[in-house]
N, C-alpha and C positions, 0 to 999 in steps of 0.2 A: 449589101446595104438595102434598107427598106425605109421609104419615106424620109430619106436623108439621114437615117440612123445607121451607124456602123455596127457590125455584129461579129462577135468573137465566139468561136466554138472551142470548148475545152473537153478533151477526152482524158479522164483520170484513169491511170492504169498502173497501180503499184505492183511490185513483184510478189509480195506475200499473199497467201490465201490458204486458210485452214481447211475449208470444205473441199476444194479442188486445187491441188498443188499446181502452181503456175497457170492458174485459170485463164488469165488474159491472153495467153499464147497457146492454149490448147487447140488442137486441130478440130475445126468444125466445118464439115462439108468441104474439106480440101484446103481450107485457109485457116490461119491463126485467128482465134476469136476476135482479137482487136481489129483485124483487117476489115471485117464487115462494117464496123462503125466508121473506120477511116474512109471506106468506100462511100457509104451513105452521106457522110459529111462532105466529101469531095464533090458529090453530085448535087449538093444544095445550090440553088440559084441565089440564095440570100446571104449566106455566111461569107464574110470578107476574109477571114483567116480561121484556120482550125489548127490547134496545137495539141500535142500529147504531153501530159504531165506524168512522169514516172521516176522512180528512184532506182529502178533495176536495169543494169546494162543489157541484159538479154532482151527484156521487153523493149527497151529503147532501140536496139539493133533491129528487131523484127518490125517494130513500128515504122522505122525509116525504110526498111526494105519493102514495106507495104504502101509506101507513099506518104507516110505521116511526117509532119513537121514537129521536130522535138528540139526546141530552142534552148532548153536547160535540163539539168538533172535535178529532180526534186530532192530536197534534204531528207535524210532518213528520219528525222524527228517528225516529219509530216507523212510518214508511210506506215504507221502502226495500225493495228486493228481498231483502236479507239480514237484515231485522229478525226476530228470533225471535218466534214466535207467542205464547210465554209472556209476553213483555214487553208485547205489545198487550193480552193478557188482564189482566195485572197492572194496567196503566194504567186499563182499563175498570172493574175491580173497585174500585180506589182512588178513582176519580173520582165514584162514587156516594155518596149520603148514608146508605146502609145496607149491611150485609154480608149476603149470602145464603149459605145452607148449601151449596147445590149450584150449579155453573155448567155451562152447556151451550153448547158452541161449534158454531155452525151456519154453515158456509161457503156463500156464495152460489153457488158452483160446483157445488152438488148440487141442482139445481132440481126433481128428480123425487122427492125425499124428501117424505114426507107427515107430517101431524101424528101419525098413528098410529106412524110410525117414531120420531119424537121422543119421544113418551110411552112407547113400548115400551122404548127404550133407558134412559130414566130409571127406569122400573119395574124393569128387569133389574138396574140398578146398586143401587137401594135395597133391593129384596126379597132379593137374594143377599148383601147386606152388603159388597159389593165397594166399594172406594174410587173406582173409575173403570171406565168402560165405553166402548168404541169400536165403532161400527158397521162391519161387514165384509160382504163378499159372497163367494159361492163363486168360486174362481179359475177363469177361463175356460180356462186351460191348466195341466195338472198340472206343478208345478215339478220333480217327480222324472223327468219325461221331457225336461227341458231339457238342453241341452249347452253346454259351454264349448269354445272353439276356441283352440289354441295357435298360436304363430307359424308352425308348419308346417301349419296348417289341420287338424290332427288333432283329432278330437272326443273329449271326455271328459265323463262325466256330471257335471252341476253339483251334484247331490245324490245321496246313497246311497239307492237305492230298496229296499234290503234284500232283494234277490232277486226282487222283483215285476217282472213284465214286461208284464202286462196292466193297462190303465187301471183296470178295475173292482177290481183287487186293491190299488191304491195308496191311501194314507191321504187323507182329505178335506183339501183345502187352501183357505184363505180369504185374501182380500186386503182391506186397509183401504180402504174406499171413500170416506172423507172426508166423509160425510154428517152424522154425529152423534158428538160427543165429550161425555161426561158425567163429572163428577168432583166429589168433595167439594172445596169451594173451598180450604180450608186445605191439603188433600193435594196438589192440582195446583200450587199456588203453592210449596209446600215442595219437591216433587219436580222441578218445572220441566218436566213433561210429563204428558200423559194416558196415555201408554204406559209402563207399569212392569210389574214381575213380578207384580203383583196385579190388573192390568187384565183385565176379562172382555170377551168379544165379543158383540155383538148382530147376528144375521144378518139381512140384508136381501136381497131378490131382486135378481138382476143387472139387471133392467129398470128398477129404481129407483136403481141405483148408479152412474150415469154421473157422472163428475167432469170438468167441462169444463176442458180444458187447451189445446185447439187448435181451429181453425175446424171441423174435422170433428165433434168432440164437440158443438159448438154446433148444427150442423145436425141431428145425431141427436137431441139433446135437444129441439130445436124440433119435430121430427117426432113424437116420442113424446108430448110435452105436448099438441100440437095434436090428436093422435088421442085422448088421454085426455079432453079437454074437448069433443070433437066438432067441432073447427074444422079449419082448413087451415094448414099451416106456410108461412111466408114463404120 
């Protein structure tokens, strides 16, 4: 709870994944991928409850073995590749016996996020009076230096750099890292997205901002997590 507001964390973890089969339960530095998110959420000092939403019996079993709270099994109709995240969130909120003031969306594909990141984003949202907050990381490449290429392979600037040619003269750029999404519950359900014209950003360092999408991301995350806990990566 924060400033009298109750806070619900939701970890979405369906069974299907085309890029990496059974991605959410892959071994990462000695633990199932989802276990890292369950751990960081459990260490939060603000979250009142954290639940896992999954359609898959194996994911549910491993989530519970990792200390996760799985109060329901998500319907298969909400577990396809094209299911909007807002529908999964809406189902989770409606399935519980109480309504929370704030909801925090914690994807298992961000295993390097810490409890401090979770609490920091929640505090930023509440203390600034913003209805929503999304974690971001400094962009590794300045978008103002990126090029588009036409059919004749001629290069054109993708964005207007406003006359700046040196990297240090360019505006700072950030990318959504997928680690923490916070919003007032009624606001996100009404707007259908965490990202609106009133959403603020919470900056996380790049080393904690890996969003696992392919096998290389999995290997990098495993290495970084093993290094952080003083072990060895598989």
